[in-house]
N, C-alpha and C positions, 0 to 999 in steps of 0.2 A: 503493498500499500503506498502510495504517494501523498503528503499532505498536499494541500495548496499552492505553498510556496516552491515546490518541484522538488524538495531535498526527500528522498527517500525514508521511511523510517527506520532510525536506528534499533540494529540487532544486538543486544547486550550479551555478554557471557562470562564467566570466571577467567580469569586470566590464568595460563599455564606457564612453565618455565620455559615452554617452547615459543613463547611469548615475547621472549626477554627482547629480542632486538627490536621489536615493534613497539614495545613499552619505553626501552631507551632512546629510541628516536623520538616519541612525544613525550616523555619528560625532559629530554634536552631542550625540545622548542618550547616546552613551556619554563623552564627556567631560564632559558637564554632571554624569553619575551620579559619575565618578570624581575630579571637581576640576578639571581640566585647563583653563585659561583660554586656549587657542588659539582665534584668533578665527575666525570664518566666513571672511573674505575669505584668512586663512592655510590654513585647511583646503580650501578651493576650490584656490586655487595649486597646493598640494602634490600634492592629489589628481590635479590636471591632469598635473603633471610625473611623478608615477607612474604614471598608466595610460597615458603616451607612453613610456614605459621598459621595454617588455616583457621586454628581458634580465634586467632587476635588479629586476625589482619585479613583483609578483602579486597582484591585488586580485581577492578571490573572493566572490561575492554567495552570500547561503543564501537560497532561497525557500520558502514553503509557501503552497499554492494563489495562487499567483500573488502574494505580498507578499513583498515583502523584509525578512526578519527579522532579519538577522545578516551581518558580513562580517569576513573576515580579510585583513591585509596582511602578507605577506611579502615581504623584500628580502633579497639577497645582496652581498656585498663580498669583496674580496681581503685576508686579513691576515698576517701573517709568520708567525706560530705554528701555524696551523691550515690555512692554503690558504683556499678560497672557503667561506664560512661564511654562513649563511641566517640571518634574524631574523626569528622572526613577531613583529611589531612592534605589532599590534594586532589583537586578538581580541574581536567583542562580537557577542552575542545577545540579543536585546530579552527585558525581564524574563517577559513571558506564555509564552514558548516554550526557557525555561531547563529543564533538566534533562531534557530530551528527546531529549540525543542529538547536539545538531545542533553544539555548540562541538566533540566529539569529531569527528565527520564534518569540521567545517573544519580542524581541526588536522592530520588524517589526508590531507585534500586540499594543505596546506601543506607537509607533509613530504615528500609525493609531488613536487610543484613541483621543491622542495629538492634533490631526488634526481635529479630529471630535469635540474638544472643545477649538478650534481657539486659540491654542497655536503659537505663534510666534516662537517658537525653542524648543527642549527638551534637557534640560541639563543632564549630568552624572556626577558624584563625583566619581572619584577614591581615596580611601584611604588605602594608603601604609600599615599602621599597622605592620612598621618594617619588611616589605618583599617587594621583586622584585616584580614591578607592571608593568614592560615594554611589559610583554606580553599582558597582559589585555589593555593598553594603546594603544597597535600598534591595539588589536582587536578592539576597539572602533573606531579607526583612518578608520581602513580599512572600517567599514559601514558609514562613513562619517563625524563623529564628530570630531571637533577640537579643540586644547587646546587654551582657552582664555585666558590663562597667569594670572588668578585669583589664588589668596591664600583664601582659606577660612579659617576663623580664628572663633572659638566659645568661647562662654563665657557660662558657667553652670550657671542657677540661683535654 
């Protein structure tokens, strides 16, 4: 089925280790676009670990006409105040496929995975990286996410 905008409906599937080349390509595009400096070697090592931890990590690929056009990475962890919490860590859709609902479908799938893993909530971190993210924040708010007023600080080890 093709929506009225001409882009076919995406097919979603759980990523497998043999999808690693496509995942690395998509992640590199995403990280280059957003200014993240994670090396290809680190991305590969981390994807391998995530793909091997099916209880705590879920990588979903979106395909259109057999081509990988986006992915979502969702993880879960136990925290004291909220119990099991899922985090939509990464969501990427190639620019040519944006504004066709693919991101929405990936988020819905991530939320479904989180619910199946008894998560009490799904969090998403929006990293400005010296750019205006107001449209991205508005997008997530439209989908029901809310600003918890937290500031994330990190210490590199």
